[in-house]
DRENMI-202341 format. One record per residue (C-alpha): x, y, z. Coordinates in steps of 0.25 Angstrom, whole numbers, padded with zeros to 4 digits, always signed. Layout:
// residues N
XYZ ...
This chain:
// residues 368
-0026-0021-0049 -0039-0023-0056 -0037-0037-0060 -0033-0040-0045 -0044-0032-0040 -0054-0040-0048 -0049-0053-0042 -0053-0048-0029 -0067-0049-0032 -0070-0060-0022 -0065-0051-0010 -0074-0040-0016 -0086-0048-0016 -0086-0048-0001 -0087-0033-0001 -0097-0033-0012 -0106-0042-0003 -0104-0032+0008 -0108-0021-0002 -0121-0028-0006 -0125-0030+0008 -0122-0015+0011 -0131-0011+0000 -0144-0015+0007 -0156-0024+0007 -0162-0029-0006 -0178-0027-0007 -0187-0037-0012 -0187-0031-0026 -0172-0032-0026 -0169-0018-0025 -0161-0011-0013 -0164+0002-0007 -0156+0014-0013 -0142+0013-0009 -0130+0023-0010 -0119+0015-0017 -0108+0026-0015 -0104+0023+0000 -0107+0008-0003 -0097+0007-0015 -0086+0015-0007 -0087+0006+0005 -0086-0006-0005 -0075-0001-0013 -0066+0002+0000 -0069-0012+0005 -0065-0018-0008 -0053-0009-0010 -0047-0012+0005 -0049-0027+0003 -0042-0026-0011 -0031-0017-0006 -0028-0021+0008 -0035-0035+0010 -0044-0029+0021 -0057-0022+0019 -0062-0009+0024 -0076-0016+0026 -0083-0002+0025 -0095-0009+0019 -0097-0019+0031 -0095-0007+0041 -0105+0001+0034 -0115-0011+0034 -0113-0013+0049 -0115+0002+0052 -0128+0002+0044 -0133-0011+0051 -0130-0004+0065 -0138+0008+0061 -0150-0001+0055 -0148+0004+0041 -0152-0004+0029 -0138-0004+0022 -0125+0003+0022 -0128+0014+0012 -0140+0020+0020 -0133+0022+0033 -0136+0035+0040 -0121+0036+0045 -0109+0041+0037 -0106+0032+0025 -0092+0029+0021 -0093+0038+0010 -0097+0050+0019 -0086+0046+0029 -0076+0046+0018 -0080+0059+0013 -0080+0066+0026 -0066+0061+0029 -0062+0065+0015 -0067+0079+0017 -0061+0080+0030 -0047+0077+0025 -0049+0086+0013 -0051+0098+0023 -0039+0093+0032 -0030+0093+0020 -0034+0107+0016 -0028+0112+0029 -0014+0110+0024 -0009+0101+0035 -0008+0086+0031 -0004+0081+0045 -0017+0073+0046 -0014+0064+0034 -0004+0057+0043 -0015+0050+0050 -0021+0045+0037 -0008+0040+0033 -0006+0033+0046 -0019+0026+0044 -0017+0022+0030 -0003+0017+0034 -0009+0008+0045 -0019+0003+0036 -0009+0000+0025 +0001-0006+0035 -0010-0016+0040 -0013-0020+0025 +0002-0021+0022 +0004-0030+0034 -0007-0039+0030 -0002-0040+0016 +0012-0043+0020 +0007-0054+0029 -0002-0060+0019 +0009-0061+0008 +0013-0075+0003 +0021-0071-0009 +0021-0061-0020 +0008-0066-0026 -0002-0070-0015 -0007-0066-0001 -0011-0076+0010 -0026-0075+0007 -0024-0075-0008 -0031-0061-0010 -0025-0049-0017 -0023-0037-0009 -0016-0025-0015 -0009-0022-0002 -0001-0035-0004 +0004-0030-0018 +0008-0017-0012 +0015-0023-0001 +0023-0031-0010 +0026-0021-0021 +0026-0007-0014 +0030-0010+0000 +0030+0004+0005 +0018+0006+0015 +0016+0021+0012 +0015+0018-0003 +0006+0006-0001 -0003+0015+0008 -0003+0026-0004 -0007+0015-0014 -0018+0009-0006 -0024+0022-0002 -0024+0026-0017 -0032+0013-0020 -0041+0015-0008 -0046+0028-0015 -0048+0020-0028 -0055+0009-0020 -0064+0017-0011 -0066+0031-0018 -0065+0027-0032 -0071+0013-0032 -0083+0016-0023 -0086+0029-0029 -0084+0025-0044 -0094+0013-0041 -0104+0023-0035 -0103+0031-0048 -0105+0019-0057 -0117+0014-0050 -0123+0029-0049 -0123+0029-0064 -0128+0015-0065 -0140+0019-0056 -0143+0030-0067 -0141+0020-0078 -0147+0007-0075 -0146+0002-0089 -0131+0003-0088 -0131-0004-0075 -0139-0015-0083 -0128-0016-0094 -0117-0017-0084 -0124-0027-0076 -0127-0036-0088 -0112-0035-0092 -0108-0039-0078 -0118-0051-0077 -0113-0056-0090 -0099-0057-0086 -0099-0059-0071 -0113-0066-0069 -0123-0063-0058 -0119-0062-0044 -0122-0077-0041 -0117-0082-0055 -0103-0076-0058 -0098-0079-0072 -0085-0072-0074 -0075-0068-0062 -0073-0054-0059 -0060-0051-0065 -0054-0038-0070 -0055-0043-0084 -0070-0046-0083 -0073-0033-0076 -0066-0026-0087 -0074-0034-0098 -0087-0028-0092 -0086-0016-0102 -0100-0010-0098 -0096-0010-0084 -0082-0004-0087 -0088+0007-0096 -0098+0010-0084 -0086+0012-0075 -0078+0020-0085 -0090+0029-0087 -0093+0031-0072 -0079+0035-0070 -0080+0045-0082 -0092+0051-0077 -0087+0051-0062 -0072+0051-0061 -0069+0049-0047 -0056+0058-0048 -0064+0070-0054 -0052+0079-0053 -0038+0075-0055 -0026+0085-0052 -0012+0083-0055 +0000+0092-0052 +0011+0095-0062 +0025+0090-0058 +0031+0098-0069 +0028+0109-0078 +0018+0103-0089 +0009+0106-0101 -0004+0100-0103 -0007+0098-0118 -0021+0103-0118 -0030+0111-0109 -0026+0126-0111 -0031+0137-0120 -0045+0141-0124 -0047+0127-0131 -0041+0119-0120 -0032+0113-0130 -0019+0121-0127 -0008+0116-0118 -0008+0119-0103 +0004+0122-0094 +0005+0115-0081 +0016+0121-0072 +0023+0112-0062 +0014+0111-0049 +0001+0114-0056 -0011+0106-0054 -0019+0100-0066 -0033+0095-0063 -0041+0086-0072 -0056+0086-0070 -0059+0072-0074 -0074+0073-0072 -0075+0083-0083 -0065+0076-0091 -0073+0064-0091 -0085+0072-0096 -0079+0080-0107 -0087+0079-0120 -0075+0079-0128 -0070+0066-0123 -0083+0059-0119 -0093+0065-0129 -0106+0073-0127 -0111+0063-0117 -0099+0065-0108 -0108+0068-0096 -0116+0056-0098 -0114+0042-0091 -0112+0033-0104 -0103+0020-0101 -0105+0016-0116 -0095+0028-0120 -0084+0018-0115 -0087+0008-0126 -0074+0008-0134 -0068+0020-0127 -0054+0019-0122 -0050+0027-0110 -0043+0040-0113 -0037+0052-0105 -0051+0058-0105 -0054+0047-0094 -0047+0048-0081 -0056+0044-0069 -0043+0039-0062 -0034+0050-0066 -0022+0046-0075 -0007+0047-0076 +0003+0043-0065 -0008+0046-0054 -0019+0038-0061 -0028+0032-0050 -0021+0018-0046 -0034+0013-0042 -0042+0014-0055 -0041-0001-0058 -0045-0004-0044 -0057+0005-0045 -0062+0000-0058 -0060-0015-0054 -0068-0012-0041 -0079-0005-0048 -0080-0016-0058 -0081-0026-0047 -0092-0019-0040 -0100-0016-0052 -0100-0031-0056 -0105-0035-0042 -0116-0024-0042 -0121-0029-0055 -0121-0043-0050 -0129-0039-0038 -0139-0029-0043 -0147-0029-0056 -0152-0014-0056 -0149-0001-0050 -0157+0012-0049 -0154+0026-0045 -0165+0033-0036 -0172+0044-0044 -0166+0057-0040 -0153+0052-0035 -0142+0060-0039 -0131+0050-0037 -0123+0056-0049 -0120+0069-0041 -0104+0070-0039 -0097+0073-0027 -0082+0074-0025 -0076+0067-0013 -0063+0060-0015 -0068+0056-0028 -0080+0060-0037 -0092+0053-0030 -0107+0052-0031 -0111+0064-0022 -0124+0058-0017 -0120+0043-0017 -0126+0033-0027 -0140+0029-0023 -0145+0017-0030 -0155+0005-0029 -0150-0008-0033 -0158-0021-0037 -0152-0034-0033 -0150-0044-0045 -0159-0056-0044 
């Protein structure tokens, strides 16, 4: 999926240009005003994901710009009304409380809405197909492959909704964590930017095409993403229910090295956040942001930002690809980043995923 996702860079560029417009005006010194990237990234991520998955964009960025313009505001991120992120959190909290009541009748409405959306996309996909390889407009949409390979509308809905979570919650929030850290580590920002420009060129002088192989080859950028996911795993707690009586090889006894009995039906919870900061696996600097720790290091079971096993997040490659695409374009567009003094944008808040509690407020300087 990552390879095909990278091929979609042309369509993403439309969304990136809308994103750059939403950030706000550039002053004479090249800097923009302080902007909160969290809401902007989440809008961008959902626009990109809906285009890739369904072939039609949610256009949340454009809607936000129109709303800001109607209110006479400078740019999308400083609106006085409810942001998309705030609206999402309000809905999530409401649904959480409703589910605790024990009656799940209300979920039928959500299913009907999702079914209607998927049915529309399936109809478009079926009409667009020429053969097993191409659509009428030549653009890839995941829904086309799902119609061909899965067929069942309910199963298609479930797959697409899982990927929506990856596309909006995970991509947008993870991008926010990446740039929150870069705002506090401008020297790492410059290293990543130098690597990006060396391979892909400046915004108006592109060298190599944006492919999955080229994105993976930017090791400094990939190490930055890996380290951000280590420090701030979006799935901070992962729970699994035992289908049969089981035994874990370690975790019991006073030294934590003895077996642990897990009876059928028991829930085992893994705190990924703490696992990613354990000094035994990561060293004395486990609580420090240090992307260079990934030089020569292979992924092991101590690193599980997307879970693992049969229930590993199916959108992990989609998330990494979209974050990589976003970083490349940000590095081409902006030459410097600064976090305002006293801004605590590394505070953590748990919503659907682990997200910056206070947003990510930074200043950016336009590349000359």
